[in-house]
Each structure stands twice: as C-alpha cells, then as structure tokens.
VOPAGU-2260 file (C-alpha; in pm, 1 decimal, decimal comma):
REM VOPAGU-2260
SITE   aa  ch    i         X         Y         Z
SITE  UNK   A    0     -33,0       3,3     -17,6
SITE  UNK   A    1     145,1     375,2     -62,0
SITE  UNK   A    2      22,8     643,9     109,0
SITE  UNK   A    3      74,3     879,6     -86,4
SITE  UNK   A    4     161,4    1278,8      79,9
SITE  UNK   A    5     206,4    1483,1    -252,2
SITE  UNK   A    6     181,9    1536,5    -574,3
SITE  UNK   A    7     378,0    1837,1    -772,2
SITE  UNK   A    8     406,7    1927,6   -1125,1
SITE  UNK   A    9     699,4    2140,5   -1296,1
SITE  UNK   A   10     710,3    2279,5   -1621,4
SITE  UNK   A   11    1037,3    2212,1   -1775,4
SITE  UNK   A   12    1153,8    2419,0   -2112,1
SITE  UNK   A   13    1494,1    2410,8   -2267,0
SITE  UNK   A   14    1507,2    2668,6   -2598,9
SITE  UNK   A   15    1806,7    2579,2   -2846,7
SITE  UNK   A   16    1826,6    3013,5   -2873,9
SITE  UNK   A   17    1967,0    2912,6   -2511,8
SITE  UNK   A   18    2295,9    2700,7   -2694,5
SITE  UNK   A   19    2279,4    2891,0   -3072,0
SITE  UNK   A   20    2134,6    3223,5   -3035,5
SITE  UNK   A   21    1820,9    3417,3   -3123,9
SITE  UNK   A   22    1797,0    3402,6   -3512,1
SITE  UNK   A   23    2075,9    3146,4   -3566,9
SITE  UNK   A   24    1924,2    2742,6   -3447,2
SITE  UNK   A   25    1902,0    2548,6   -3713,1
SITE  UNK   A   26    1731,7    2498,1   -3995,3
SITE  UNK   A   27    1727,2    2122,3   -3926,9
SITE  UNK   A   28    1611,3    2213,0   -3551,1
SITE  UNK   A   29    1319,6    2388,4   -3590,7
SITE  UNK   A   30    1195,7    2222,2   -3891,2
SITE  UNK   A   31    1275,9    1844,6   -3850,9
SITE  UNK   A   32     979,0    1675,9   -3978,5
SITE  UNK   A   33     709,5    1800,5   -4162,1
SITE  UNK   A   34     440,1    1898,1   -3884,5
SITE  UNK   A   35     768,4    2209,8   -3809,3
SITE  UNK   A   36     727,1    2412,2   -4071,8
SITE  UNK   A   37     501,3    2715,4   -3991,5
SITE  UNK   A   38     489,3    2626,7   -3683,9
SITE  UNK   A   39     854,0    2566,1   -3551,0
SITE  UNK   A   40     994,9    2348,6   -3271,4
SITE  UNK   A   41    1231,6    2613,2   -3100,0
SITE  UNK   A   42    1364,0    2367,2   -2779,8
SITE  UNK   A   43    1326,9    2108,5   -2598,7
SITE  UNK   A   44    1006,3    2090,8   -2342,1
SITE  UNK   A   45     812,4    1859,5   -2074,7
SITE  UNK   A   46     673,5    1838,9   -1759,9
SITE  UNK   A   47     828,2    1648,2   -1437,9
SITE  UNK   A   48     640,4    1545,2   -1205,9
SITE  UNK   A   49     724,2    1476,8    -824,6
SITE  UNK   A   50     509,8    1214,2    -593,3
SITE  UNK   A   51     597,8    1229,5    -214,1
SITE  UNK   A   52     489,1     992,3      31,3
SITE  UNK   A   53     453,3     985,7     365,5
SITE  UNK   A   54     772,7     832,0     457,7
SITE  UNK   A   55     928,7    1074,7     292,2
SITE  UNK   A   56    1046,6     844,4     -81,1
SITE  UNK   A   57     977,3    1055,2    -404,9
SITE  UNK   A   58     909,7     924,5    -737,2
SITE  UNK   A   59     989,0    1155,2   -1036,2
SITE  UNK   A   60     720,2    1100,7   -1360,5
SITE  UNK   A   61     744,4    1282,2   -1691,6
SITE  UNK   A   62     462,1    1419,4   -1927,3
SITE  UNK   A   63     508,4    1489,7   -2274,2
SITE  UNK   A   64     599,8    1842,1   -2366,6
SITE  UNK   A   65     463,0    1949,1   -2677,8
SITE  UNK   A   66     341,6    2209,3   -2780,3
SITE  UNK   A   67     352,5    2333,0   -2404,6
SITE  UNK   A   68     419,1    2148,3   -2093,0
SITE  UNK   A   69     173,8    2416,5   -1944,0
SITE  UNK   A   70    -208,6    2234,8   -2018,5
SITE  UNK   A   71     -46,4    1899,2   -1829,4
SITE  UNK   A   72     110,7    2087,9   -1553,4
SITE  UNK   A   73    -233,2    2247,0   -1494,0
SITE  UNK   A   74    -411,2    1982,0   -1475,9
SITE  UNK   A   75    -206,1    1813,8   -1258,9
SITE  UNK   A   76    -226,2    2081,0    -973,6
SITE  UNK   A   77    -584,7    2128,1   -1047,7
SITE  UNK   A   78    -730,4    1805,7   -1001,8
SITE  UNK   A   79    -463,5    1499,8    -951,7
SITE  UNK   A   80    -277,2    1638,5    -667,1
SITE  UNK   A   81    -527,6    1821,0    -470,1
SITE  UNK   A   82    -740,9    1421,2    -492,9
SITE  UNK   A   83    -425,5    1214,7    -433,5
SITE  UNK   A   84    -297,1    1395,3    -230,1
SITE  UNK   A   85    -359,5    1178,2     112,7
SITE  UNK   A   86    -496,8     914,5     -57,2
SITE  UNK   A   87    -359,8     510,2      46,6
SITE  UNK   A   88    -360,0     322,8    -301,1
SITE  UNK   A   89    -276,0     -28,5    -375,2
SITE  UNK   A   90    -167,4      24,1    -720,4
SITE  UNK   A   91    -101,9     311,3    -959,9
SITE  UNK   A   92    -352,1     197,3   -1234,8
SITE  UNK   A   93    -652,2     170,5    -911,2
SITE  UNK   A   94    -470,3     520,8    -802,9
SITE  UNK   A   95    -537,1     677,5   -1146,9
SITE  UNK   A   96    -869,9     464,4   -1274,0
SITE  UNK   A   97   -1123,7     708,2   -1147,5
SITE  UNK   A   98    -908,7    1000,2   -1269,6
SITE  UNK   A   99    -905,0     837,2   -1679,1
SITE  UNK   A  100   -1316,6     795,9   -1627,3
SITE  UNK   A  101   -1340,0    1120,4   -1552,6
SITE  UNK   A  102   -1122,9    1280,8   -1811,4
SITE  UNK   A  103   -1322,1    1052,9   -2077,6
SITE  UNK   A  104   -1627,7    1124,0   -1962,7
SITE  UNK   A  105   -1580,5    1535,1   -2024,9
SITE  UNK   A  106   -1462,9    1475,6   -2350,4
SITE  UNK   A  107   -1046,3    1458,1   -2273,7
SITE  UNK   A  108    -951,6    1121,0   -2369,3
SITE  UNK   A  109    -662,3    1286,9   -2616,8
SITE  UNK   A  110    -380,6    1521,7   -2505,3
SITE  UNK   A  111    -322,5    1701,5   -2190,8
SITE  UNK   A  112    -523,7    1537,8   -1949,9
SITE  UNK   A  113    -398,7    1200,3   -2072,6
SITE  UNK   A  114     -48,2    1268,7   -2036,3
SITE  UNK   A  115    -104,9    1437,3   -1689,9
SITE  UNK   A  116    -203,1    1119,5   -1603,6
SITE  UNK   A  117     121,3     924,4   -1754,8
SITE  UNK   A  118     372,7    1156,5   -1593,8
SITE  UNK   A  119     152,1    1069,7   -1295,0
SITE  UNK   A  120     174,9     723,1   -1370,7
SITE  UNK   A  121     542,9     660,1   -1441,6
SITE  UNK   A  122     589,4     837,7   -1067,5
SITE  UNK   A  123     440,4     575,7    -890,7
SITE  UNK   A  124     591,7     310,3   -1043,7
SITE  UNK   A  125     906,2     506,5    -986,1
SITE  UNK   A  126     806,3     519,8    -600,7
SITE  UNK   A  127     714,6     161,8    -629,9
SITE  UNK   A  128    1005,5      46,1    -756,1
SITE  UNK   A  129    1259,6     268,0    -508,3
SITE  UNK   A  130    1067,2     125,8    -193,3
SITE  UNK   A  131    1155,6    -184,2    -302,8
SITE  UNK   A  132    1479,7    -211,8    -390,8
SITE  UNK   A  133    1458,8    -298,5    -734,4
SITE  UNK   A  134    1495,6    -167,9   -1088,3
SITE  UNK   A  135    1133,0    -118,0   -1249,5
SITE  UNK   A  136    1235,8    -382,7   -1533,9
SITE  UNK   A  137    1269,7    -644,5   -1239,5
SITE  UNK   A  138     937,9    -480,3   -1096,4
SITE  UNK   A  139     764,6    -552,1   -1431,5
SITE  UNK   A  140     843,1    -898,7   -1449,3
SITE  UNK   A  141    1252,6    -854,0   -1647,0
SITE  UNK   A  142    1554,2    -779,2   -1588,0
SITE  UNK   A  143    1788,0    -470,5   -1716,4
SITE  UNK   A  144    1880,6    -642,5   -2000,9
SITE  UNK   A  145    2011,7    -476,2   -2315,3
SITE  UNK   A  146    1739,5    -325,8   -2562,8
SITE  UNK   A  147    1809,0    -288,2   -2934,9
SITE  UNK   A  148    1715,7      98,2   -3074,0
SITE  UNK   A  149    1749,4     277,5   -3426,8
SITE  UNK   A  150    1833,4     593,6   -3427,7
SITE  UNK   A  151    1618,1     890,9   -3562,5
SITE  UNK   A  152    1587,1    1150,4   -3740,3
SITE  UNK   A  153    1737,8    1195,7   -4056,2
SITE  UNK   A  154    1566,0    1526,3   -4063,2
SITE  UNK   A  155    1455,3    1763,4   -4320,0
SITE  UNK   A  156    1808,5    1812,6   -4503,8
SITE  UNK   A  157    1800,2    1983,4   -4868,4
SITE  UNK   A  158    1998,3    1707,4   -5048,3
SITE  UNK   A  159    1943,4    1379,7   -5125,7
SITE  UNK   A  160    2318,2    1315,2   -5059,6
SITE  UNK   A  161    2302,1    1481,8   -4723,5
SITE  UNK   A  162    2030,4    1258,4   -4581,5
SITE  UNK   A  163    2273,7     917,2   -4691,1
SITE  UNK   A  164    2583,5    1149,1   -4502,4
SITE  UNK   A  165    2382,1    1165,1   -4208,3
SITE  UNK   A  166    2246,2     805,6   -4208,4
SITE  UNK   A  167    2615,9     673,4   -4215,2
SITE  UNK   A  168    2657,6     896,0   -3970,8
SITE  UNK   A  169    2422,5     736,2   -3742,1
SITE  UNK   A  170    2526,0     390,1   -3855,3
SITE  UNK   A  171    2921,3     488,9   -3785,1
SITE  UNK   A  172    2831,0     546,9   -3420,1
SITE  UNK   A  173    2688,9     157,5   -3398,5
SITE  UNK   A  174    2326,6     203,6   -3488,5
SITE  UNK   A  175    2140,0     -78,6   -3752,7
SITE  UNK   A  176    1889,2      49,6   -3817,7
SITE  UNK   A  177    1809,0     443,4   -3948,2
SITE  UNK   A  178    1467,4     623,0   -3979,3
SITE  UNK   A  179    1413,9     938,2   -4232,0
SITE  UNK   A  180    1185,6    1191,2   -4171,3
SITE  UNK   A  181     955,2    1254,8   -4506,2
SITE  UNK   A  182     646,7    1429,5   -4579,4
SITE  UNK   A  183     760,4    1694,3   -4826,3
SITE  UNK   A  184     620,4    1516,8   -5168,8
SITE  UNK   A  185     605,3    1160,9   -5314,8
SITE  UNK   A  186     902,3    1255,0   -5555,5
SITE  UNK   A  187    1154,1    1420,9   -5299,8
SITE  UNK   A  188    1076,5    1171,9   -5041,1
SITE  UNK   A  189    1166,9     844,9   -5298,7
SITE  UNK   A  190    1455,7    1130,4   -5372,7
SITE  UNK   A  191    1604,0    1072,6   -5035,0
SITE  UNK   A  192    1490,0     701,6   -4991,8
SITE  UNK   A  193    1702,8     613,8   -5218,2
SITE  UNK   A  194    2028,1     836,3   -5159,3
SITE  UNK   A  195    2001,1     620,3   -4815,3
SITE  UNK   A  196    1935,4     286,7   -4942,3
SITE  UNK   A  197    2239,4     271,4   -5219,3
SITE  UNK   A  198    2434,6     439,9   -4948,0
SITE  UNK   A  199    2399,9     200,7   -4687,6
SITE  UNK   A  200    2496,7    -139,3   -4606,4
SITE  UNK   A  201    2320,7    -505,8   -4692,1
SITE  UNK   A  202    2132,5    -587,4   -4391,6
SITE  UNK   A  203    2055,7    -236,6   -4185,3
SITE  UNK   A  204    1716,5    -105,4   -4187,2
SITE  UNK   A  205    1534,2     238,1   -4279,9
SITE  UNK   A  206    1232,5     318,9   -4187,5
SITE  UNK   A  207    1003,3     635,5   -4239,2
SITE  UNK   A  208     836,0     905,1   -4102,3
SITE  UNK   A  209     603,3    1075,3   -4262,2
SITE  UNK   A  210     464,6    1236,7   -3941,1
SITE  UNK   A  211     106,6    1258,5   -4077,6
SITE  UNK   A  212     186,1    1459,7   -4393,9
SITE  UNK   A  213     -18,4    1252,3   -4678,4
SITE  UNK   A  214    -363,3    1207,3   -4720,3
SITE  UNK   A  215    -515,9     884,8   -4839,7
SITE  UNK   A  216    -402,2     971,8   -5280,7
SITE  UNK   A  217     -35,4    1169,7   -5151,6
SITE  UNK   A  218      15,5     819,6   -4961,1
SITE  UNK   A  219    -110,6     562,7   -5241,0
SITE  UNK   A  220     153,8     749,5   -5484,5
SITE  UNK   A  221     451,2     738,1   -5175,6
SITE  UNK   A  222     390,5     348,5   -5179,0
SITE  UNK   A  223     444,8     335,9   -5519,1
SITE  UNK   A  224     775,4     576,3   -5526,7
SITE  UNK   A  225     948,3     382,7   -5195,9
SITE  UNK   A  226     848,9      33,5   -5275,4
SITE  UNK   A  227    1167,8    -129,3   -5461,4
SITE  UNK   A  228    1400,9      72,1   -5153,2
SITE  UNK   A  229    1316,1    -251,7   -4905,8
SITE  UNK   A  230    1161,3      -9,9   -4626,9
SITE  UNK   A  231    1138,3    -154,4   -4255,1
SITE  UNK   A  232     855,5      60,5   -4162,1
SITE  UNK   A  233     592,3     379,2   -4331,1
SITE  UNK   A  234     513,7     538,4   -3989,5
SITE  UNK   A  235     196,0     750,8   -3953,9
SITE  UNK   A  236     148,1     812,9   -4353,2
SITE  UNK   A  237    -215,5    1006,6   -4234,4
SITE  UNK   A  238    -335,2    1135,0   -3917,9
SITE  UNK   A  239    -443,4     960,3   -3642,7
SITE  UNK   A  240    -815,0     956,5   -3703,1
SITE  UNK   A  241    -806,7     838,9   -4082,3
SITE  UNK   A  242    -866,2     514,1   -3962,0
SITE  UNK   A  243   -1073,9     421,8   -4340,3
SITE  UNK   A  244    -716,9     598,1   -4449,7
SITE  UNK   A  245    -509,3     327,2   -4256,7
SITE  UNK   A  246    -729,4       1,8   -4336,6
SITE  UNK   A  247    -656,1      63,2   -4703,6
SITE  UNK   A  248    -264,4     162,8   -4682,5
SITE  UNK   A  249    -234,6    -143,9   -4468,9
SITE  UNK   A  250    -405,3    -398,1   -4762,3
SITE  UNK   A  251    -236,1    -245,1   -5001,3
SITE  UNK   A  252     142,6    -119,5   -4910,2
SITE  UNK   A  253     438,5    -372,8   -4944,6
SITE  UNK   A  254     556,3    -284,5   -4614,2
SITE  UNK   A  255     502,0    -295,2   -4239,4
SITE  UNK   A  256     248,6      75,3   -4154,0
SITE  UNK   A  257     351,5     183,8   -3805,5
SITE  UNK   A  258     154,6     409,6   -3614,0
SITE  UNK   A  259      85,6     482,6   -3266,5
SITE  UNK   A  260     282,0     777,7   -3115,7
SITE  UNK   A  261       4,4    1041,6   -3129,6
SITE  UNK   A  262    -254,2     808,4   -2937,8
SITE  UNK   A  263    -356,3     770,2   -2537,6
SITE  UNK   A  264    -580,4     521,2   -2472,3
SITE  UNK   A  265    -611,1     117,7   -2494,7
SITE  UNK   A  266    -905,0     161,5   -2717,5
SITE  UNK   A  267    -717,6     360,0   -2965,7
SITE  UNK   A  268    -410,6      62,8   -2989,0
SITE  UNK   A  269    -663,0    -198,0   -3048,8
SITE  UNK   A  270    -781,9      13,5   -3321,7
SITE  UNK   A  271    -519,6      48,7   -3555,9
SITE  UNK   A  272    -420,7    -318,5   -3433,9
SITE  UNK   A  273    -788,0    -396,6   -3574,9
SITE  UNK   A  274    -671,5    -150,6   -3884,3
SITE  UNK   A  275    -413,7    -390,0   -3979,8
SITE  UNK   A  276     -98,7    -207,4   -3845,3
SITE  UNK   A  277     167,1    -357,0   -3773,5
SITE  UNK   A  278     429,1    -176,6   -3582,4
SITE  UNK   A  279     286,9       5,9   -3220,7
SITE  UNK   A  280     469,2     317,8   -3147,8
SITE  UNK   A  281     306,2     487,0   -2795,2
SITE  UNK   A  282     526,5     722,4   -2588,5
SITE  UNK   A  283     533,0     621,5   -2245,3
SITE  UNK   A  284     464,6     990,3   -2110,9
SITE  UNK   A  285     126,9     966,8   -2341,3
SITE  UNK   A  286     -62,3     659,5   -2340,5
SITE  UNK   A  287     -94,0     592,6   -1974,2
SITE  UNK   A  288     230,9     576,8   -1850,9
SITE  UNK   A  289     365,0     229,1   -1752,1
SITE  UNK   A  290      46,3      88,0   -1677,8
SITE  UNK   A  291      -7,2     148,1   -2024,4
SITE  UNK   A  292     232,0       3,4   -2141,4
SITE  UNK   A  293     161,3    -316,9   -1970,7
SITE  UNK   A  294    -169,1    -313,0   -2125,0
SITE  UNK   A  295     -39,7    -299,6   -2477,2
SITE  UNK   A  296     188,8    -465,0   -2417,9
SITE  UNK   A  297     -87,8    -763,1   -2323,6
SITE  UNK   A  298    -292,0    -611,9   -2639,3
SITE  UNK   A  299      68,0    -707,6   -2835,0
SITE  UNK   A  300      61,2   -1079,6   -2689,1
SITE  UNK   A  301    -268,7   -1116,4   -2826,0
SITE  UNK   A  302    -308,6    -965,9   -3186,8
SITE  UNK   A  303      70,1   -1026,5   -3287,5
SITE  UNK   A  304     147,1    -675,8   -3357,3
SITE  UNK   A  305     505,2    -593,1   -3257,9
SITE  UNK   A  306     602,2    -283,4   -3044,0
SITE  UNK   A  307     855,4       2,3   -3116,5
SITE  UNK   A  308     828,7     277,0   -2809,9
SITE  UNK   A  309     881,0     687,7   -2896,6
SITE  UNK   A  310    1180,7     811,8   -2813,4
SITE  UNK   A  311    1150,1    1187,5   -2725,8
SITE  UNK   A  312    1155,5    1366,7   -2388,8
SITE  UNK   A  313    1365,1    1404,2   -2081,6
SITE  UNK   A  314    1583,5    1132,8   -1937,9
SITE  UNK   A  315    1315,6    1051,2   -1766,4
SITE  UNK   A  316    1073,3     968,3   -2014,2
SITE  UNK   A  317    1417,8     719,7   -2210,8
SITE  UNK   A  318    1499,7     570,4   -1892,2
SITE  UNK   A  319    1144,3     453,2   -1857,2
SITE  UNK   A  320    1106,5     366,6   -2214,0
SITE  UNK   A  321    1407,4     136,6   -2163,3
SITE  UNK   A  322    1287,3     -27,0   -1868,5
SITE  UNK   A  323     920,9    -116,8   -1993,2
SITE  UNK   A  324    1148,5    -279,1   -2286,9
SITE  UNK   A  325    1368,0    -443,0   -2145,0
SITE  UNK   A  326    1033,5    -563,1   -1859,1
SITE  UNK   A  327     782,3    -620,1   -2095,7
SITE  UNK   A  328     854,1    -952,3   -2418,2
SITE  UNK   A  329     650,4    -737,4   -2699,3
SITE  UNK   A  330     861,7    -418,8   -2630,7
SITE  UNK   A  331    1113,9    -538,5   -2840,4
SITE  UNK   A  332    1247,3    -157,0   -2972,3
SITE  UNK   A  333    1330,0     176,8   -2817,8
SITE  UNK   A  334    1327,6     483,8   -3050,8
SITE  UNK   A  335    1678,9     683,1   -2925,9
SITE  UNK   A  336    1633,6    1012,6   -3057,3
SITE  UNK   A  337    1968,2    1212,0   -3112,9
SITE  UNK   A  338    1735,5    1614,5   -3188,2
SITE  UNK   A  339    1943,5    1801,4   -2951,2
SITE  UNK   A  340    1785,8    1751,7   -2629,1
SITE  UNK   A  341    1979,2    1893,0   -2259,7
SITE  UNK   A  342    1693,3    1792,9   -2095,0
SITE  UNK   A  343    1781,5    1433,8   -2226,1
SITE  UNK   A  344    2161,0    1423,4   -2215,0
SITE  UNK   A  345    2308,2    1651,0   -1953,7
SITE  UNK   A  346    2215,4    1461,2   -1652,4
SITE  UNK   A  347    2484,7    1167,6   -1597,5
SITE  UNK   A  348    2259,7     885,1   -1692,6
SITE  UNK   A  349    2444,7     653,6   -1899,9
SITE  UNK   A  350    2195,0     600,2   -2203,2
SITE  UNK   A  351    2454,7     533,4   -2452,8
SITE  UNK   A  352    2456,9     314,4   -2753,3
SITE  UNK   A  353    2659,8     -33,0   -2763,8
SITE  UNK   A  354    2823,8    -173,7   -3048,0
SITE  UNK   A  355    2545,4    -401,8   -3122,5
SITE  UNK   A  356    2292,4    -161,3   -3173,9
SITE  UNK   A  357    2147,3    -140,4   -2800,9
SITE  UNK   A  358    2133,2      92,9   -2503,1
SITE  UNK   A  359    2136,5    -119,2   -2136,9
SITE  UNK   A  360    1872,1      73,7   -1909,8
SITE  UNK   A  361    1980,5     281,0   -1625,0
SITE  UNK   A  362    2086,8      86,8   -1341,7
SITE  UNK   A  363    2002,1     106,4    -977,8
SITE  UNK   A  364    1633,3     123,8    -835,5
SITE  UNK   A  365    1314,2     276,3   -1011,2
SITE  UNK   A  366    1376,2     402,1   -1367,2
SITE  UNK   A  367    1755,3     592,8   -1300,2
SITE  UNK   A  368    1602,7     864,3   -1538,8
SITE  UNK   A  369    1666,8    1267,3   -1396,2
SITE  UNK   A  370    1592,1    1596,7   -1400,9
SITE  UNK   A  371    1843,7    1820,5   -1546,5
SITE  UNK   A  372    1967,9    2084,6   -1287,8
SITE  UNK   A  373    2002,3    2389,6   -1481,2
SITE  UNK   A  374    1812,3    2696,9   -1581,4
SITE  UNK   A  375    1499,5    2532,8   -1762,0
SITE  UNK   A  376    1252,8    2477,0   -1493,1
SITE  UNK   A  377     956,0    2727,8   -1455,7
SITE  UNK   A  378     820,8    2693,6   -1128,7
SITE  UNK   A  379     491,7    2858,5   -1002,8
SITE  UNK   A  380     485,7    2765,7    -650,6
SITE  UNK   A  381     642,1    2740,0    -336,0
SITE  UNK   A  382     509,7    2374,4    -290,8
SITE  UNK   A  383     670,3    2261,9    -560,0
SITE  UNK   A  384    1028,9    2443,6    -510,2
SITE  UNK   A  385    1024,9    2266,4    -194,7
SITE  UNK   A  386     949,9    1931,7    -383,3
SITE  UNK   A  387    1220,5    1987,7    -655,8
SITE  UNK   A  388    1490,3    2100,7    -318,5
SITE  UNK   A  389    1431,3    1768,9    -107,2
SITE  UNK   A  390    1417,8    1541,9    -434,0
SITE  UNK   A  391    1734,1    1666,8    -611,3
SITE  UNK   A  392    1909,6    1955,5    -439,5
SITE  UNK   A  393    1987,5    2313,4    -370,5
SITE  UNK   A  394    2076,1    2381,3    -703,5
SITE  UNK   A  395    1735,0    2248,2    -891,5
SITE  UNK   A  396    1548,7    2537,5    -682,1
SITE  UNK   A  397    1794,2    2797,9    -772,3
SITE  UNK   A  398    1826,9    2751,0   -1124,7
SITE  UNK   A  399    1384,0    2695,7   -1058,7
SITE  UNK   A  400    1377,7    3029,2    -956,4
C-alpha cells in the first residue's frame, strides 16, 4: 500500500536559442519534420512530476511536453494533486482509474489530460520500485538487459546526399537501423529514400516517418514510389483519425505500416491493430505511463503485432521506456532520438549506444532517470520548489527561481 503525501508538477523548458543564440538555430532543428514547418520546434519541453509518500520517498515522472508543458502541469495541480494527496493506494492503476474515467467522460481522452496521467503513473511506478529497492524492469517481470534501438531522425535536409551522409553517420555510431523524416511529396521523399538505401550497407534497416503529412491519395502515391527500396516500415502516413485510409494503406503497402505515437488510450491501440497496423508505437509519457505499456504489451501478445516505443523526452521518459522494453516481452525496440536535448543528455544517466545496436537501461532502483539541474525549469509555487529541493537538491531549486 502506498500512502501518498503530495503530488507536484514542474514545467521543464530548454530553448535551442540558449545554445545557438536568437535567430541562429539551425533549420534542421527548427523544422526537422513535416509538422514543424510554419510552427517551429524552438526547443525541448516536458512536465516533471514528483510524487512523495508519507515516509518521504519520492518518485519522478514525465509528461510529454509538446506543444507546451503548461496544460499537463495545470491539470495535475488543479485536478490530480488535490484528489491524490493523502490517499492510500494499492497500485498506480487503481489510483488513476477514476481520473481516467473522469477525463474521458468530459471528452478529454486525448491530449494533456492523458499525458498528465501518464506522468503521474510513471512517478508512482518509480516510487514503488524505489521502495522495493528494485529496477523498474524487474518490477515488470524482466531484468536490466540490453534493449535494441534505432537512430532517429534523419531530419529534413536539403539534398539527398546530405540525408545519406547523416544516415551513414548514425551507422558509424553503432546503430544498425535508421529512420528518415519524410512528408515533402512522393517525388522528393523517394529521392532521399533512394539515396540512403543506396548508401547503406545490406542488412541495415530503413524506417520512414511521415508525421501524418499525407492524405490517402498522396500516401498511395508515396507507397508506389518507395516500394523498391526495402522499407522496414512506414510510420504515420496519414492523420491518427483517418481510420479508413490507414486500413487501405495496411492492405496495399508492400511493407509494414506503423503508428501510435499520437494515441493515448488502450482502445486506440486496439483499433490500430484491428486496422492492420503492424507496429504499435506508444509514447510512455502520453499513453498512460508504465501501466499503459503493460496493457499495450497484452494487446500485442493477443494480436501478434510488434511494439516499438517512441523515443522523445527527457532522461526520465527515456529511462522509463528502456525499462519497459527490458521488462515487457512484446516491447522489443526503442527509438533513440538524436535531436539536441539537454533535458535528456546532460544528467549523468548513461544511455549510450553500444556496438551491437543496443542500449542498457539505467541501473539501480526505479527507472534511473533524473531531471536536468540547469536553467530550464519554470516553477509556479513554493510547494513545488520544496519538492524539487527535497528530491534534487539546492541547485535545482536555485535554477528554477
């Protein structure tokens, strides 16, 4: 039984301009994919969640941060924290089930409300694992073992030769599979796909991510153009709600169709599997956290689909995802995102790629992720500052002021 004392939420922001200067951020960072053209990706963001029990033990979680970390923070502060503080809970799922039903009944089954619950769930699992003195992967029935990963992304680059060079650079780092961002039209996409495939040695996998850039006709034209190039999967060719288009693409494409990073609930992933999607791609910081990964693992076992976890976020989300992959048998692959992200990398957590194309999850109790102690946090009240101070020390609190 967990006896919850408090729940706190913190906005984490790191603008790219902090490194490059205003007006000097490289285009491939601002516009790495089809959905970051007019709306730029100006930095990294997440919502940090700290759950403290009545013995002072703390678990840390993360909510997905795009397009803004503000909504999930507000939902946690205004709805979840007041109701969960002081509660005695048997499990994260038991604790959050009523919140889930409440949000769905109000029409909030997608977006910030679900992301808030994912972050709280991760924090609760971290807390439980720390109290047990066990790694999260062990608590899930597995062990801290190497997790196969692929490199992402080869972003929107101007020339096909540049894309090929970026892909080869990933292989030089020890990866055995690479993902290319597409969505610039079938002809341009095919030029970049061909350049990478011709440059990469046999046996290396090439994934494609369209980030919902196409309608059905455009996606079918794309499928025809890239069919000769041995594609490992085509990810999110159409919008998440385009169910009939997804079904048609799954039937007609000569390679697997993947999706799910923009889905939030178990019924959504069950629907994807029923449409013929071969690879489910949940994000642990969106799709109901660690408990959600358990349920998606069960869907995969029942339907025979594969699960490859989405890989953006801070060190907390990355560490949690790796432990879920190591702990749950159908979660067999992780996306190692390579975009600049001090919230993920500058924390002393060793999640480096190995020579065999794998990453070892952090060791120790819990998920092993830690927040960045740098000038990136936005803190809104004294209680949150106290939680940060208790969890992560004076430096984090001073940086957050």
